[in-house]
C-alpha positions in Angstrom: 82.5 115.0 130.3 84.3 114.1 127.1 84.5 110.5 126.1 87.2 108.2 124.4 86.7 105.3 122.1 89.6 103.0 121.2 89.2 101.5 117.8 91.0 98.2 117.2 90.7 96.2 113.9 91.4 92.5 114.2 92.2 89.8 111.7 93.2 86.3 112.9 94.5 87.7 116.3 93.6 84.7 118.6 97.1 84.6 120.0 97.1 88.2 121.2 93.5 89.3 121.7 93.2 88.4 125.4 96.5 90.1 126.3 95.5 93.1 124.1 92.3 93.5 125.9 93.8 93.1 129.3 96.4 95.8 128.8 94.1 98.1 127.1 91.5 97.7 129.8 94.0 98.3 132.5 94.9 101.6 130.9 91.2 102.6 130.5 90.6 102.2 134.2 93.3 104.7 134.8 92.0 107.4 132.5 90.3 110.5 133.8 87.5 110.2 131.1 85.0 107.5 130.2 86.3 105.2 127.6 85.2 102.2 125.5 86.6 99.9 122.9 85.3 99.0 119.4 86.8 95.8 118.1 86.2 95.2 114.4 86.6 91.4 113.4 87.6 91.6 109.8 86.4 88.1 108.8 88.9 86.3 110.9 89.3 82.5 110.3 90.5 81.5 113.7 89.0 81.9 117.2 89.1 85.7 117.1 85.3 85.9 116.8 84.6 83.6 119.7 87.1 85.4 121.9 85.8 88.8 121.0 82.2 87.7 121.9 83.4 86.3 125.1 85.1 89.6 126.0 82.0 91.6 125.0 79.7 89.4 127.0 81.8 90.1 130.2 82.4 93.8 129.6 79.6 96.2 128.3 82.3 98.8 127.5 83.6 96.5 124.7 81.6 96.8 121.5 82.2 94.3 118.7 81.6 94.5 114.9 81.8 91.3 112.8 82.3 91.6 109.1 80.7 89.1 106.8 84.1 88.3 105.3 87.6 89.8 105.2 87.4 93.3 103.7 90.8 94.7 104.7 92.3 96.7 107.4 91.3 100.1 106.1 87.6 99.3 105.7 87.8 97.9 109.3 89.2 101.1 110.6 86.5 103.0 108.6 83.8 101.0 110.3 85.2 101.8 113.7 85.2 105.5 113.0 81.7 105.4 111.5 80.4 103.7 114.7 82.2 106.0 117.1 80.0 108.4 119.0 82.6 109.8 121.5 84.6 113.0 121.4 87.9 111.3 120.8 89.0 108.1 119.1 92.4 106.4 119.2 93.1 104.0 116.3 95.5 101.1 117.1 96.2 97.5 116.2 95.6 94.5 118.3 99.2 93.1 118.1 100.4 95.5 120.8 103.2 96.9 118.6 101.4 100.2 119.4 101.5 100.1 123.2 98.1 101.0 124.9 100.1 102.3 127.8 100.9 105.4 125.8 97.3 106.4 125.6 97.4 108.8 128.7 100.4 110.6 127.2 98.7 111.0 123.9 95.5 112.4 125.6 97.8 114.8 127.6 99.5 116.0 124.5 96.1 116.6 122.8 95.0 118.6 125.8 98.2 120.5 125.9 98.2 121.4 122.3 94.4 121.5 121.8 95.1 119.4 118.7 92.5 117.8 116.4 95.0 114.9 115.6 97.9 113.4 117.4 99.7 111.2 115.0 102.3 108.7 116.4 105.7 108.7 114.8 107.9 105.6 115.1 111.3 106.4 116.5 112.3 102.8 116.1 110.7 99.6 114.7 111.4 96.6 117.0 110.9 93.2 115.4 110.9 94.6 111.8 113.6 93.2 109.5 115.8 95.6 107.5 113.8 95.2 104.2 110.6 96.2 105.8 112.2 99.3 107.6 113.8 100.3 104.3 110.7 99.9 102.1 108.6 101.7 104.8 111.0 104.7 104.8 111.1 104.7 101.0 107.4 104.6 100.7 106.8 107.8 102.7 109.5 109.7 100.9 108.1 108.6 97.6 104.5 109.6 98.6 105.7 113.0 99.7 107.5 113.6 96.5 104.5 112.6 94.4 101.6 114.0 96.4 100.4 117.6 96.8 99.6 116.7 100.4 102.6 116.3 102.7 102.5 113.2 104.9 104.5 112.8 108.2 107.2 110.3 107.8 107.3 106.9 109.7 103.7 106.9 110.8 101.0 104.3 110.8 97.3 104.4 111.7 98.2 104.7 115.3 96.7 108.1 116.2 94.2 110.2 118.1 91.4 112.0 116.2 88.7 114.3 117.6 85.0 114.7 116.8 85.7 117.3 114.2 88.0 115.0 112.2 85.5 112.1 112.5 82.7 114.2 111.1 84.8 115.4 108.2 86.0 111.9 107.6 82.4 110.7 107.4 81.9 113.0 104.4 84.7 111.3 102.3 82.9 108.8 100.1 85.8 107.1 98.3 86.0 103.4 98.8 89.7 102.7 98.4 90.6 104.7 101.5 94.2 105.4 102.6 93.2 106.6 106.0 96.4 108.2 107.3 96.6 110.1 104.1 93.0 111.3 104.2 93.4 112.4 107.8 96.4 114.5 106.7 94.4 115.8 103.8 91.5 116.9 106.1 93.9 119.3 107.9 93.2 121.3 111.1 95.8 121.1 113.9 97.9 117.9 113.8 100.9 117.3 116.2 103.3 114.4 116.4 103.9 112.0 119.2 107.2 110.1 119.1 107.3 106.5 120.4 109.0 103.1 120.1 107.3 100.7 117.9 107.3 97.4 119.7 107.7 93.8 118.3 104.6 91.6 118.0 104.1 89.6 121.2 102.8 86.6 119.1 101.4 85.7 115.8 102.5 86.9 112.3 102.2 90.1 110.5 99.1 90.6 108.5 101.0 92.8 106.1 103.3 90.7 104.0 105.2 92.3 101.1 102.4 91.6 98.5 99.8 93.5 100.7 102.2 96.3 101.4 102.8 96.8 97.7 99.2 96.8 97.0 98.5 99.2 99.9 101.3 101.5 98.7 100.1 101.5 95.1 96.5 102.4 96.1 97.8 105.3 98.2 99.8 106.7 95.2 96.8 106.2 92.9 94.3 108.0 95.2 96.7 110.9 96.2 98.6 111.7 93.1 98.3 112.1 89.3 102.0 112.3 88.9 102.3 108.8 87.5 100.0 110.0 84.6 102.3 113.0 84.1 105.3 110.7 84.2 103.8 108.5 81.6 103.0 111.5 79.3 106.6 112.6 79.8 108.0 109.3 78.9 105.8 109.2 75.8 107.0 112.7 74.8 110.6 111.7 75.4 110.1 108.6 73.2 108.7 110.7 70.4 111.6 113.1 70.6 114.1 110.2 70.6 112.3 108.6 67.7 112.4 111.9 65.6 116.1 112.4 66.4 116.9 108.8 65.3 114.8 109.1 62.2 116.6 112.3 61.3 120.0 110.7 61.9 119.3 107.7 59.8 117.8 109.7 57.0 120.7 112.1 56.8 123.1 109.3 57.2 121.5 107.6 54.2 121.7 110.7 52.1 125.2 111.8 53.0 126.6 108.3 53.6 128.0 108.7 57.1 126.2 105.7 58.4 124.7 102.5 57.1 121.5 102.0 58.9 120.2 99.3 56.5 123.0 96.9 57.4 122.4 96.7 61.2 119.4 95.4 63.0 120.5 96.2 66.6 119.3 99.8 66.3 116.0 98.6 65.0 115.5 96.1 67.7 116.5 98.6 70.3 114.0 101.2 69.0 111.2 98.6 68.9 111.8 97.5 72.5 112.1 101.1 73.8 108.9 102.4 72.2 107.1 99.2 73.0 108.1 99.5 76.6 107.1 103.1 76.8 103.7 102.3 75.3 103.1 99.3 77.7 104.1 101.3 80.7 101.8 104.2 79.7 98.9 101.8 79.1 99.6 100.2 82.4 99.5 103.4 84.3 96.3 104.4 82.6 94.9 100.9 83.3 95.6 101.4 87.1 93.7 104.7 87.2 90.8 103.3 85.1 90.6 100.4 87.6 90.3 102.9 90.5 87.5 104.7 88.7 85.8 101.4 87.9 85.8 100.4 91.6 84.5 103.8 92.6 81.7 103.9 90.0 80.4 100.6 91.1 79.7 102.2 94.4 79.7 98.9 96.4 79.8 99.3 100.2 83.3 99.3 101.8 82.2 96.5 104.2 79.2 94.3 105.1 78.4 93.8 108.8 77.2 90.4 109.9 76.7 91.2 113.6 77.1 93.9 116.2 77.5 93.6 119.9 76.9 96.0 122.9 76.1 99.0 120.7 72.7 99.2 122.4 74.2 99.3 125.8 
């Protein structure tokens, strides 16, 4: 009989973790296949660690990984996938914005379509303010315009993946992972499941605007070289504009139809324009060099301090 593992990364989720476990466990008991949970404690500073240990001590089907510090959501999901030994895995957050009650429907769709991936598409985003909804929509459209791989719109990490996807994912060695993008890149049969994204039942989002911006920039850097091409195009455009202006001012000086030496506005404008293009190009190059630097160091994505119930 095939088995399912539910992968749930956690960071400072003391207010929701008990209810998250209760609802998820209730769903697990109704499933036709054996199931387990892997919680990844991503260096929480509140009581999340204590609560997860308490849950694991009472339920051998709950496995817990404690990181040595906060490494981030994507390394936490990576650790869950790397430690998963079942036939299927469902990735979801602990805040119940992705309702665990949808798991039976996701499994049924996988069985019906014989899909390798069932990715969950948000029909609506309850509890999210307008700015977050707008930036999320903008992000996916920008990513699709810049990347050679097409990503489904309005999705998160909430999805089902099968053993074939997990095996291929294990071969991907980059450390700055954008997991939903990598799963799309892997390919095989992937089908959508549409659902209503719920509001958090308690606590605060772990993705403020600064983290969203960093997450989005990493996704662009790892999946597209178009920023480099754009920087080169801007540099080429600046050179062409410079040549045209130089020709204009030279001919104007010779034939007397302008007096370039009497005005400083054009000079200042040219300096600001060319300086801006150079700084932008250097900045784009610096971002890609930073990615290369992090990859060359080959540090582990995460460090595990403690594991629970993996020997059960």
